N, C-alpha and C positions, 0 to 999 in steps of 0.2 A: 483540481490541480491549481497550482499557482505558478506564476512565472519566475524567471530569474530576476535579479535586482533591477535590470533594465526594463523587463516586462512588467514587473510589479509597479514600477514607476515611483520608487521610493524617493527619487530626486525630482520627480515631475509632479506638479500640483494636479489635483483632480478637477476636472471641468464638467460643465453641463453635458458636453458631448462624449464624455467617457463612457465606455460600454459597462454593462452590469458586471461582466466578468472582471474587468480591470478594477472597478470600484470594490468588488468583493475581495479580490486578491490583495488590494491595499488594506482593507479592513482586517483580513486574516493576518497579514504581515504585522500590523500594528498590535493585534491582540496576542499573537503567539510569538512574535519576534521582538524586535526587528531581526531579520535573518542574519546570522553570523555574529550577533552581538552577545554580550554577557547577560543581557536582559532576556534573551530568548528562553522559552520553556525548555525543560530538560529532556522531555520525550514527547514525540508526536506519533500517533498511530493512525494511519489513513486507511479507511475501510472501503473496499470495492467489491462488486460482484462482476463476473465476466461470463460471456456466453460460451467461452471455451471450456473444455473439460480439464481444468487445471487442478481440481481438488482444492486443497488449501495451500496457498503459496505465499511465502514471505519474500518481499522485494526490498533490498537494502542497497545502500551506496557504500562502496569500499568495504574494508573488513572492520566493521564496528563491533568492538568486543562485547559491549552490552547487548546489542541486538543478537549476536551469535549465541549468547547465553539464553536469551528468551526463546530463540528458534529451537535450541536443543531441548529446552523445557517443554515447548509445545509438542515437539516430536515424541517425547517420552510419555506424554499424557493423552494425546488425541489418537484414537483408533478408528473413528468412523470414516475418515477420509485420509488419503496420503498427504503428508506434510513435507513440502520441499522449499528450497530457497533459491532465489535468483539474485546474483550480485551484479549490479550495474557498475561498470568501470568508469565512474565519473565522480569528480570531487563534489561534495555536497554544495559547495559555493556555486557550482554551475548547474545543479539540479533544479528542476522546475516543479516538482511535486510538492504537495502540502507538507508531507513529512520532513522535507528538507528545511523547514523553518526552525525546527528544534535543534538543540545541541546533539541529540540523538533522535533517530526516527526510522520508521519502516512502514511499508504498506502491506495490507493483506488482500489478496485476490482469492475469491472463492467461486467456484463454478463447477458445472455449467448451470447458469440461470438466465433465461431471457429477460431483457429489460422490461419493466412494468409488470413483472410476475413475481410473486412471493412463493418460494418453495420452502417447505418446512425444514427439509434436510439441510439445505444451504444456509438458511437462517440460523439453525441450531449449531452448525459447524462454525459460523462466524461468531456467534455468541459464546460458544465454548472457548474459542481462541482468545476473545477479549477477556472473558472471565479468568482464564489461565494467565494471561499477561498481567492482569491486576493482582492475581495471586502471587505471581513471581515478584512483582514490585513490592508487595507487602512483606514477603519473606526477605527481600533485599533490604528494605527499610528496617526490619527487625534485627539486622546484623548477621543473618545466616551466611555461611561461607558456601560458595558454589565452586566445585572442583573444575579444573581445567580439562580440556580434552580436544576433540576434533569433530568437525561436521563437514558434510559434503554439500557443495553448492553447484549451481549451474551458472555459467557466465555467458552473456549475450555474445554471439559471434557475428551474425549477419542477418539481413532481412531478405526474404524471397518474395518478389513481386509476382502477382498473377500474370499469366500470359495475356497479352493485349493486342488489339488490332493496330498495326503500324500506322494506319492512316487516321483513325478516329481516337485511338488510345483507349477504346472501350475494352473492358475485361471480356475475355473470350472463353473462360474455363471456370469450373468450380473445383473446390477441394475434392480430391478423389475419395471415394467411400472408404478405402483402406487406410487413409490417413485421418479422416474425420474422427474426432473424439479420442485420438491416440496421442495426446500431448505427453511429452516427456518419454515417449517410446523411441527406441533406437531407430533412426532412419538411415538405411544403408544405400550405397550407390545402386541404382536400378530399381529402387522401390517406387511405386506410383505416388505422385503428389498432386497432380491435377487431372481432371477429366474435362476435355474440351466440349463445347456445346455441339460439336459435330461428331463426338464419340471417340476422339483419339486420346490415348493416355500419355501424359507427360511424366517422365520418370526423373528421379533425383540424380544429379551428376555431382561428383566431388566426394569429399570425405564423409565419414559417418558423423551424424549430428543428432541432436535431440530437439525436435520442434516443440514450440509452445505458443500460446495465443493462436491456436489453429482456428481459423474461421471466426475470429473475434469480430463482433458486430460493433465496431467503433470507427468513426470517420478517419482516425489516424491509422488504426491497425488493420482495417478491412483490406487495405491494399498490400499489406505486408504480413506474412506469417514469419515470426521471428524464430530463428534456429539458434541452438546453443551447443557449446561443448561442456560436457560434465567436467568440473574442475579436477584435473588429475592430481593436483597437490591439495590435500584436504586442508581446510582452515584450522589452524591451531589457535586456541584461545586460552588465556591465563586464568588461574583461579581468581575468584572475585568475591570480595566482601566489602560491605560499606564501612568506611572509616568513621567510627562513632564520634571521634573528637574533632573532626575537621569538616564535616559535611552537613552541619545542622541546617544551613540555609537550603541546600539542595533537598535534604530529607523533607523539610517543611513543604517545599514546593511540590515534591512528588506525592506526599500525602494528600495535598489539596487536589492535585490532578487526579489521583485515584478516586477521591470522593466525588469530584465533578463527573468523572467518567461513569460512575455508578448511577448518578442522578440522570445523566443523559440517556443511559441504557434504559432506565425505568421509564423515562419520558417516551422513548421510541416504542417500547413495548405497549404502553398505554395507548399511544396514538394508533398503533397498528390494530388495536382491538376496536376502535371507534370510527376509523376512516370509512366513509361510505360514498355513495354517488354524489353527495353534495360537496365533495372535495374542492377546495378553493386554493389554487396555487399561491395567490397573493397573500391570503391569510396565513398559509403554512410558512411562507418565507418570513412573514412578520413574526410568527411564533419562534422560528429558529433564531431570528435576529435578537429577540428578547432574551432567549436562553443564553446565547453567546455573550450578550451584554452583561447579564447577571453573573455569568461565569467569569468574565473579565474583571468585573467589580470585586468578586470574591477573591480572585488571584491578587489583585492590587492590595486589598485589605490584608491578605496573608503576608505579602511581601513587605508591607509597611510596619508590621509588628516586629519588635526587637527579637533578635535571634537568641535561642536558648540551647545550650549544649545538652545532649542527651546521654 
């Protein structure tokens, strides 16, 4: 993840005391952005795994017409896991995730998968989603027309905190077994949501909701299980076709992004095969830095070439 403009520190110089996260956020903002500028890349896809039973989930900000088309395409092609979408009601300018750096962007959450563990089914689901996204972009770049339609999304409604000790603020309950692994299943009033360490069941109060990120093992999410309302008004999106006579610059950039994504996927697959007990975090970070530097140089070279109409 990266921060907002203030968090990224685009107006603040980097110092020796800057944290690694801040320096990395500034590097990414420089390579993919600057955020909100005309120089920002056209599309960023941020890949995540989650410990929650989310299946394959697209997360987007507002009603981005391009992302809705990609979401519909993934839904029509992927059968191994459920494909859903969560819309965050937040302007991209205020978003803090990596995908907010591009003109368009979304993140993919696939789970359940514990951190530090590689599950073949989860890996393959993510790879299929990335491959299909590239496939859609290639069709878009070739001038294919995509028909309009509608899709169903979930919108974040509120966060439910764990029961806590009023004195120590320590968590006093776990997710109830009937809720565990039931992300996006309808939660009705009276349904069990927590089981206290002393054996009492805590039941849901209020309106019907759809929980997700249930029991997510993340410092920010572990204290809050987010619930949603299924969007009653389906998102309508217009037919889409690339304008062959006016988007040559964008097409060139997107072609380059597609090629770079394929190179990075190949690198990840190769590294996955050879990583062993001698794994060195410092060396791996340096490898990633080199790959990103080469990718940035390639993008700059592409952007410096004169535009040609197609």
